matplotlib code that plots the C-alpha trace (Angstrom):
import matplotlib.pyplot as plt

x = [-24.8, -23.7, -20.3, -20.2, -18.3, -19.1, -15.8, -15.5, -13.4, -12.4, -8.8, -6.9, -3.5, -1.7, -4.3, -5.5, -9.1, -10.8, -13.3, -14.9, -15.1, -17.3, -16.4, -12.5, -10.8, -9.0, -6.8, -6.2, -4.4, -3.7, -0.1, 0.7, -3.1, -3.1, -4.8, -2.6, -3.6, -2.1, -0.6, -1.5, -5.2, -5.6, -3.4, -5.3, -8.6, -7.1, -5.8, -2.1, -0.1, 2.0, 2.0, 5.8, 5.8, 3.0, 4.6, 8.0, 6.3, 5.4, 7.5, 9.3, 7.0, 3.7, 4.8, 6.2, 6.2, 4.3, 4.8, 1.7, 1.2, 0.3, -0.1, 3.2, 5.1, 5.5, 5.2, 6.3, 3.8, 4.0, 1.6, 0.7, -0.7, -3.5, -1.5, 0.0, -3.4, -4.7, -1.5, -2.5, -6.1, -5.2, -2.8, -5.3, -6.8, -10.0, -13.4, -14.1, -11.1, -13.6, -16.0, -13.2, -12.2, -15.6, -15.8, -12.5, -13.4, -17.1, -17.4, -13.9, -11.9, -14.9, -15.3, -11.6, -10.5, -12.8, -10.9, -7.8, -9.3, -12.0, -14.9, -18.3, -20.5, -23.6, -26.7, -29.2, -27.3, -28.3, -25.4, -22.9, -24.4, -24.4, -20.7, -19.8, -21.5, -19.9, -16.5, -17.3, -18.3, -15.3, -12.8, -14.6, -14.2, -10.5, -9.8, -11.7, -9.7, -6.4, -7.4, -8.5, -5.2, -3.3, -5.4, -4.8, -1.1, -0.9, -2.9, -0.8, 2.4, 1.0, -0.2, 3.3, 5.1, 2.9, 3.3, 5.9, 7.4, 9.2, 12.6, 15.7, 18.1, 20.3, 17.3, 16.0, 19.4, 19.7, 16.2, 16.3, 19.9, 22.3, 24.3, 25.5, 27.9, 26.2, 28.6, 28.0, 24.3, 24.2, 26.4, 23.8, 21.1, 23.1, 24.3, 20.8, 19.4, 17.0, 19.0, 20.8, 24.6, 26.3, 29.3, 32.0, 30.2, 29.5, 31.6, 35.0, 35.5, 37.9, 40.0, 40.3, 37.7, 34.9, 31.1, 28.6, 26.1, 23.0, 20.7, 23.1, 21.0, 17.7, 15.1, 15.6, 12.5, 13.0, 13.3, 10.2, 7.8, 9.9, 11.6, 10.7, 12.2, 11.6, 12.0, 13.7, 14.1, 15.7, 19.3, 21.4, 18.2, 17.6, 15.2, 17.1, 15.8, 16.7, 15.7, 13.5, 11.5, 7.8, 6.0, 3.5, 3.4, 6.2, 8.6, 7.6, 7.8, 11.3, 12.7, 11.1, 12.5, 16.2, 15.8, 15.1, 18.2, 20.3, 20.6, 20.2, 17.6, 17.8, 15.4, 13.3, 10.4, 7.7, 6.8, 9.9, 10.0, 10.2, 12.6, 10.7, 12.3, 14.6, 11.8, 11.2, 7.7, 5.7, 5.8, 3.0, 0.0, 1.4, -1.1, -0.8]
y = [10.7, 10.6, 10.8, 8.0, 10.1, 13.6, 15.1, 18.9, 18.9, 16.1, 17.1, 20.0, 19.7, 16.7, 14.1, 15.6, 14.8, 17.1, 15.8, 17.8, 16.5, 18.7, 21.8, 20.9, 20.1, 16.8, 16.4, 12.9, 11.3, 8.0, 6.9, 3.4, 2.6, 3.3, 6.3, 8.8, 12.1, 15.5, 15.3, 18.8, 18.2, 15.2, 16.2, 19.5, 17.6, 15.0, 17.9, 17.6, 20.8, 20.3, 18.0, 17.6, 16.5, 14.0, 12.3, 12.1, 9.2, 7.3, 4.7, 5.6, 3.4, 5.2, 8.7, 10.5, 13.8, 15.1, 18.1, 20.4, 23.1, 26.5, 30.0, 30.8, 27.8, 24.0, 23.2, 20.1, 18.7, 15.8, 12.9, 9.8, 6.5, 4.3, 2.6, 6.1, 7.6, 4.9, 5.4, 9.0, 8.4, 5.9, 8.4, 11.2, 12.3, 14.1, 12.5, 13.2, 10.9, 8.1, 9.8, 10.7, 7.1, 6.0, 8.8, 7.5, 3.8, 4.1, 7.0, 8.2, 4.8, 3.2, 6.1, 6.0, 2.4, 0.6, 1.8, 3.6, 7.1, 9.6, 8.0, 9.3, 6.1, 6.1, 4.9, 2.8, -0.4, -3.0, -5.3, -2.5, -1.2, -4.8, -5.3, -2.0, -2.7, -6.2, -4.7, -2.0, -4.6, -6.8, -3.9, -2.7, -6.1, -6.3, -2.8, -3.6, -6.7, -5.0, -2.1, -4.3, -6.2, -2.9, -1.7, -4.9, -4.8, -1.2, -1.6, -4.7, -2.8, 0.2, -2.0, -3.8, -0.5, 0.8, -2.1, -1.5, 1.9, 2.7, 1.9, 3.0, 5.1, 1.9, -0.2, 2.4, 2.8, -1.1, -1.3, 1.4, 2.5, -0.2, 0.5, 3.5, 3.3, 4.0, 6.9, 8.5, 8.0, 9.8, 12.5, 13.2, 13.6, 16.0, 18.0, 18.3, 19.4, 16.4, 15.7, 18.1, 17.7, 18.3, 15.9, 16.9, 19.7, 18.3, 18.1, 16.6, 13.0, 12.0, 10.3, 13.7, 12.8, 15.0, 14.0, 14.8, 17.5, 16.8, 17.2, 15.4, 13.2, 14.6, 15.6, 19.2, 21.3, 20.0, 16.4, 16.3, 15.2, 12.0, 11.4, 11.3, 10.7, 7.3, 6.8, 3.6, 3.8, 5.7, 5.6, 7.6, 9.4, 10.5, 9.6, 8.1, 8.7, 7.7, 9.0, 6.8, 7.1, 7.7, 4.7, 4.6, 7.1, 9.3, 6.3, 6.2, 9.8, 9.9, 7.4, 9.4, 12.6, 11.0, 9.6, 13.2, 14.3, 11.9, 8.9, 5.6, 3.2, -0.6, -2.5, -3.6, -6.1, -5.2, -9.1, -9.7, -9.7, -6.2, -5.7, -3.6, -3.3, -6.1, -8.5, -10.2, -9.6, -11.9, -11.5, -9.6, -11.8, -14.6, -16.2, -15.3]
z = [-38.2, -34.5, -32.8, -30.2, -27.7, -28.8, -29.4, -29.4, -32.4, -34.6, -34.4, -36.3, -34.7, -36.2, -35.4, -32.0, -31.2, -28.6, -26.0, -23.2, -19.6, -17.3, -19.3, -19.5, -22.7, -23.1, -26.2, -27.6, -30.5, -32.0, -32.3, -33.6, -33.2, -29.6, -27.8, -26.1, -24.0, -23.5, -20.0, -19.1, -19.8, -17.6, -14.8, -14.4, -14.3, -11.8, -9.5, -10.0, -9.4, -12.4, -15.4, -15.0, -11.6, -12.1, -15.1, -13.6, -11.5, -14.5, -16.3, -19.5, -21.5, -20.2, -21.4, -24.3, -26.2, -29.3, -31.5, -31.9, -34.4, -32.8, -34.2, -32.7, -34.3, -33.4, -29.6, -28.0, -25.3, -22.8, -23.5, -21.8, -23.0, -21.6, -18.8, -17.8, -17.7, -15.3, -13.1, -12.9, -12.1, -9.3, -7.7, -7.8, -4.5, -6.3, -5.9, -9.6, -10.5, -10.5, -12.7, -15.2, -15.3, -16.0, -18.7, -20.4, -20.3, -21.3, -23.8, -25.0, -25.7, -27.4, -29.6, -30.9, -30.5, -33.0, -36.1, -34.7, -35.3, -34.1, -36.2, -37.1, -36.8, -38.9, -36.9, -38.6, -39.7, -36.9, -37.7, -37.6, -34.4, -32.8, -33.9, -32.2, -29.0, -28.9, -29.4, -26.8, -24.3, -24.9, -24.6, -21.3, -19.8, -20.7, -19.2, -16.1, -15.4, -16.1, -13.9, -11.0, -11.3, -11.1, -8.3, -6.3, -6.7, -5.9, -2.7, -1.6, -2.2, -0.1, 2.6, 2.7, 3.1, 5.7, 8.0, 10.8, 11.8, 8.4, 7.2, 8.9, 6.6, 6.1, 5.0, 2.6, 1.0, 0.7, -0.7, -3.4, -3.9, -3.0, -6.1, -4.5, -1.4, 1.9, 2.8, -0.6, -0.1, 3.3, 2.0, -0.8, 1.8, 3.8, 0.8, -0.6, 2.9, 3.7, 7.0, 9.3, 9.0, 12.3, 11.9, 14.2, 15.8, 19.3, 22.5, 22.7, 24.3, 26.7, 24.0, 22.0, 19.4, 18.6, 18.9, 16.2, 17.1, 19.2, 16.0, 13.6, 11.0, 12.2, 9.6, 8.2, 7.2, 3.7, 4.9, 7.2, 4.5, 4.1, 7.6, 11.3, 14.5, 15.9, 19.5, 20.8, 24.5, 27.4, 27.9, 30.5, 31.4, 27.8, 25.2, 22.4, 18.7, 15.2, 11.9, 9.8, 6.5, 7.0, 5.8, 3.1, 0.2, 1.7, 1.2, -2.5, -3.1, -1.3, -3.9, -6.8, -5.4, -5.0, -8.6, -9.8, -7.9, -10.2, -8.1, -9.7, -8.2, -8.0, -10.3, -7.5, -7.8, -5.5, -5.1, -3.1, 0.6, 2.2, 5.0, 7.7, 11.3, 10.4, 9.6, 6.4, 5.4, 3.1, -0.8, -2.0, -2.8, -0.7, 2.0, 5.6]

ax = plt.figure().add_subplot(projection="3d")
ax.plot(x, y, z, "-o")
ax.set_aspect("equal")
plt.show()
């Protein structure tokens, strides 16, 4: 008798199977015939600071919760399914993410997918072994194709975002949160401390109105991971700057942060043209 992927433990906690990756435990379970993983286990291996922060970026159908029986009573843990796991792997910055992905696709999934449980496969039946190998090969091809398609889409989206100098505040609002009024959107950025609020704190104009302060709408310390000052020429002997969203990953992280703040995002399709610097960019995947 031999275990295909060598689980450490066949599973004592309500269907959990325990596997070991480079000395770290990875708990998995089967729900409705599909494998799920405990989020804290995989995010620790992939280098995320916390499982809760990592899973917030996943779609609702890529994550869930499950009850685990412990000596102190039942405990609810966060879990991720196969698409959610691959999303976490793609976002990981650790070199070992590639080895972890290969381990999952070549050892763990083949061990649990064939019958929908953690199965001990008797070796010695040539026909059964050939059937198992054929099923593993077919599934590996399907996973490779799906992963490649996701990677190409993610890379194309990232390249499109990074083109240009980043979105203006107005363009970012229109792209992601147009269901919210622009004034209310800006007030949120001020109130949450992303941008410096110096409305009406500058000098008085000739007509009696009061200017905004010189640093109004500049990125605060909290906002600097997401915003920067973009220079756009000299006027009256002074350099003129306007706050923009940093292109690339900071743009996506800002959107996620604002959603966590409670703002409701648009239902964006990343295949639509992206507005950058007032220029419509081609849809992703379109020819040059």
